[in-house]
C-alpha positions in Angstrom: 81.9 -52.7 54.8 81.7 -52.5 51.0 81.5 -49.1 49.5 78.7 -48.5 47.0 79.0 -45.4 44.7 75.4 -44.2 44.7 76.2 -41.5 42.2 77.5 -44.1 39.8 74.5 -46.3 40.4 72.2 -43.4 39.3 74.7 -42.3 36.6 75.0 -38.7 37.8 77.9 -36.4 38.9 78.6 -35.8 42.6 77.5 -32.2 42.1 74.2 -33.2 40.5 71.2 -31.2 41.5 68.1 -32.7 43.1 66.3 -32.3 39.8 69.1 -34.2 38.0 68.9 -37.0 40.6 65.1 -37.3 40.3 65.3 -37.4 36.5 68.0 -40.1 36.5 66.0 -42.2 39.0 62.7 -42.0 37.1 64.5 -43.1 33.9 66.3 -46.0 35.6 63.3 -47.1 37.7 61.1 -47.3 34.6 63.8 -49.4 32.8 64.5 -51.8 35.7 61.1 -52.0 37.5 60.2 -55.7 38.0 56.8 -55.1 36.4 58.5 -53.8 33.2 61.9 -55.6 32.9 62.1 -59.4 33.0 65.9 -59.4 32.5 68.2 -61.3 34.8 69.1 -59.2 37.8 66.6 -56.5 37.1 64.9 -56.7 40.5 68.3 -56.4 42.3 69.3 -53.5 40.1 66.0 -51.8 40.9 66.6 -52.2 44.6 70.1 -50.7 44.3 68.6 -47.7 42.3 65.9 -47.2 45.0 68.4 -47.2 47.8 70.7 -44.8 46.0 67.8 -42.5 45.2 66.5 -42.6 48.8 69.9 -41.6 50.0 70.8 -38.8 47.5 67.4 -37.1 47.5 67.5 -36.5 51.2 69.9 -33.6 52.0 70.9 -34.9 55.4 71.6 -38.4 54.2 73.4 -37.2 51.1 75.7 -35.0 53.3 76.4 -37.9 55.6 77.1 -40.2 52.6 79.5 -37.6 51.2 81.3 -37.5 54.6 82.3 -41.1 54.0 84.7 -40.0 51.2 85.3 -41.5 47.8 86.2 -45.1 47.3 86.2 -47.6 44.4 83.0 -49.4 43.8 82.8 -52.5 46.0 86.0 -51.7 48.0 86.1 -52.7 51.7 86.4 -49.6 53.8 86.1 -48.3 57.4 83.9 -45.2 58.1 85.8 -42.1 59.3 86.8 -41.9 63.0 84.1 -39.4 63.8 81.4 -41.9 62.6 82.9 -44.5 65.0 82.7 -42.0 67.8 79.2 -41.0 66.9 77.9 -44.6 66.9 80.2 -45.8 69.7 81.5 -48.6 67.5 85.0 -49.9 66.8 86.4 -50.4 63.3 85.9 -54.2 63.7 82.2 -53.7 64.4 81.6 -52.3 60.9 82.8 -55.4 59.1 79.4 -56.9 58.7 77.4 -53.7 58.4 75.7 -52.8 55.2 76.2 -49.2 53.9 72.4 -48.7 53.7 72.0 -49.8 57.3 74.8 -47.4 58.3 73.0 -44.5 56.7 69.7 -45.6 58.2 71.3 -45.7 61.6 72.6 -42.2 61.0 69.1 -41.0 60.1 67.7 -42.6 63.3 70.4 -40.9 65.3 69.6 -37.5 63.8 66.0 -38.0 64.5 66.8 -38.8 68.1 68.8 -35.7 68.4 65.9 -33.6 67.2 63.5 -34.9 69.9 62.0 -32.2 71.9 62.0 -29.9 68.8 60.2 -32.3 66.5 57.9 -30.9 63.8 54.2 -31.2 64.5 52.2 -34.1 63.2 50.5 -33.8 59.8 47.2 -35.3 58.6 47.5 -37.6 55.6 46.3 -36.6 52.1 42.8 -37.3 50.9 42.4 -39.5 47.8 39.6 -39.7 45.3 39.0 -42.8 43.1 36.2 -43.5 40.5 34.1 -46.6 41.0 31.5 -48.0 38.5 28.0 -48.7 39.9 25.0 -50.2 38.2 21.5 -48.8 37.8 20.2 -51.8 39.8 22.5 -50.9 42.7 21.4 -47.2 42.9 17.7 -48.2 42.4 17.6 -50.4 45.5 20.7 -49.4 47.4 23.4 -52.0 47.8 26.4 -53.1 49.7 29.4 -54.1 47.7 33.2 -54.7 48.0 35.5 -52.5 46.0 39.2 -52.7 45.4 41.1 -49.5 44.8 44.8 -48.7 44.4 45.8 -46.1 47.0 49.2 -44.4 46.8 51.5 -45.1 49.8 55.1 -44.4 50.6 57.5 -47.2 51.3 60.3 -47.2 53.8 62.6 -45.6 51.2 60.1 -42.7 50.6 59.1 -44.0 47.2 55.5 -43.8 46.1 53.7 -47.1 45.2 50.1 -48.0 44.5 48.8 -50.5 47.0 45.5 -52.4 46.4 43.0 -52.2 49.3 39.5 -53.6 49.6 36.7 -51.9 51.3 33.0 -52.7 51.8 30.9 -49.7 51.0 27.2 -48.9 51.1 25.8 -47.5 47.8 22.8 -45.3 48.9 19.5 -45.7 47.2 19.0 -42.8 44.8 22.7 -42.1 44.4 23.6 -39.9 41.4 26.3 -40.0 38.8 29.4 -38.3 40.2 28.2 -38.4 43.8 31.0 -38.9 46.3 31.1 -41.3 49.2 33.5 -40.5 52.1 35.4 -43.2 53.8 37.0 -41.5 56.9 40.7 -42.1 57.5 41.0 -44.6 54.6 43.2 -42.2 52.6 46.9 -41.4 52.8 48.9 -42.2 55.9 49.6 -39.2 58.2 53.1 -38.0 59.0 54.7 -38.0 62.4 51.7 -39.6 64.1 49.1 -37.6 62.2 45.7 -39.1 61.3 45.2 -40.7 57.9 43.3 -38.7 55.3 40.0 -39.7 53.8 39.1 -41.7 50.8 36.4 -40.5 48.5 34.6 -42.9 46.2 33.2 -41.1 43.1 30.3 -43.1 41.7 30.1 -43.4 37.9 27.0 -45.0 36.5 27.6 -47.9 34.1 25.9 -47.8 30.7 22.9 -50.2 30.8 21.9 -52.4 27.9 18.2 -51.3 28.1 18.0 -47.9 29.8 19.2 -44.4 29.1 19.5 -42.0 32.1 18.2 -38.4 32.1 18.3 -37.1 35.7 16.0 -39.4 37.6 14.1 -40.4 34.4 14.8 -43.5 32.4 14.3 -44.1 28.7 13.9 -47.4 27.0 13.3 -48.3 23.3 10.1 -50.2 22.8 9.8 -52.2 19.5 6.2 -52.8 18.3 5.0 -54.9 15.5 3.0 -52.9 12.8 -0.3 -54.6 13.9 0.4 -53.8 17.6 0.9 -50.1 16.8 -2.1 -50.0 14.5 -4.6 -52.0 16.6 -3.3 -51.3 20.0 -2.0 -54.0 22.4 -0.9 -54.9 25.9 2.9 -55.5 26.1 5.3 -56.4 28.9 8.1 -54.0 29.6 11.1 -54.6 31.9 11.7 -52.0 34.7 14.2 -51.9 37.5 11.5 -52.9 39.9 10.4 -55.9 37.8 8.3 -56.4 34.6 5.1 -54.4 34.2 2.3 -54.4 31.5 1.8 -51.3 29.4 -1.3 -50.6 27.3 -0.5 -49.4 23.7 -3.2 -47.1 22.3 -4.4 -47.9 18.8 -2.7 -45.8 16.1 0.6 -45.4 18.0 3.3 -44.0 15.8 7.1 -44.4 15.9 8.8 -42.0 18.2 5.9 -41.6 20.6 6.9 -41.6 24.2 4.7 -43.7 26.5 5.1 -42.8 30.2 5.2 -45.2 33.2 5.0 -42.9 36.2 7.4 -43.5 39.1 9.2 -46.3 37.4 12.5 -44.3 37.0 15.3 -43.8 39.5 14.7 -42.7 43.1 16.1 -39.3 44.2 17.8 -38.5 47.4 14.7 -36.5 48.4 12.5 -39.6 48.2 10.9 -38.6 44.9 10.8 -41.1 42.0 11.5 -40.5 38.4 9.5 -41.8 35.4 10.2 -44.4 32.8 9.5 -43.5 29.2 9.1 -46.1 26.5 10.1 -44.7 23.1 8.2 -46.5 20.3 10.0 -48.1 17.3 8.1 -50.0 14.6 9.8 -53.3 14.0 9.1 -54.9 10.6 9.8 -58.7 10.1 12.9 -59.2 7.9 11.5 -62.4 6.4 7.9 -63.5 5.8 6.4 -67.0 5.4 3.9 -67.6 2.7 0.8 -66.9 4.8 2.3 -63.7 6.2 3.1 -62.5 2.7 -0.4 -63.3 1.6 -2.0 -61.3 4.5 0.3 -58.3 4.0 -0.6 -58.4 0.2 -4.3 -58.4 1.1 -3.8 -55.5 3.5 -1.9 -53.5 0.9 -4.6 -54.1 -1.7 -7.5 -53.2 0.7 -5.9 -50.2 2.5 -6.2 -46.7 1.3 -3.6 -45.4 3.8 -0.8 -43.4 2.2 2.0 -42.7 4.7 3.6 -40.2 2.2 0.5 -38.2 1.5 1.8 -34.9 3.0 5.2 -35.5 1.4 3.7 -36.0 -2.0 1.5 -33.0 -1.6 4.5 -30.8 -0.8 6.3 -32.0 -3.9 3.4 -31.1 -6.3 4.4 -28.1 -8.5 
């Protein structure tokens, strides 16, 4: 069996505290993690660091490792006699045993000795993850697949994020920030305990047309000057499909035109409204005929949009 100096692997002294060991591990793990370092041997180095950390952070494993004594790095050695008695092995039987496997066997033996006085099972932790949803999904209700990264501990007790895919039902009338509970899809339980729950927190995506205010929706409605002045019937998109809206003559910019029950549904079954906010859109370029007509209108009209402004400025 080859000796591996786990303290040297982590770059700490043999009397290092648990805080020192954790600090050294975090620094080295960040440096040699395969997702960060592409250098030759980085993955193998990361594995060695993980095994060293898994051993030294556990008080029982660390004490057992220290019992093996000190040896030069990589030297062939035989575990002490008491270890051979404990595992009922002869010295020859340890020739092809890995040091990490030996310590794992020790941990298993310790666990076996504690049977009958084992600690009670513990439920796994709950996790909460944000998920973006569209207005269309909460308007009609929808089923969708989501992939989330859930923290899990590996066999060395190290925390990793593992992607998992779930099919969830987005309820009709869901609100921004509402949570959906997925029972027993959270963190794994300990010692046979049940898994925790996973909570999906719904965040409404910004929409290219609509602004949300509670269950009401707001949409900007551009009107040509003649539509606003003369009145018109225009088509407006809604989440339930396009509808026609009547524009009263003399409609001014900023006016809110209401379409009842064309907003978002509520959990109670009520329906919000859709408000079209009028904006007057002026053509940026005019052809010869359009310019002629606008010139005729300007000459014929007595309308002064700045009458009140000018009146207020008179000394």
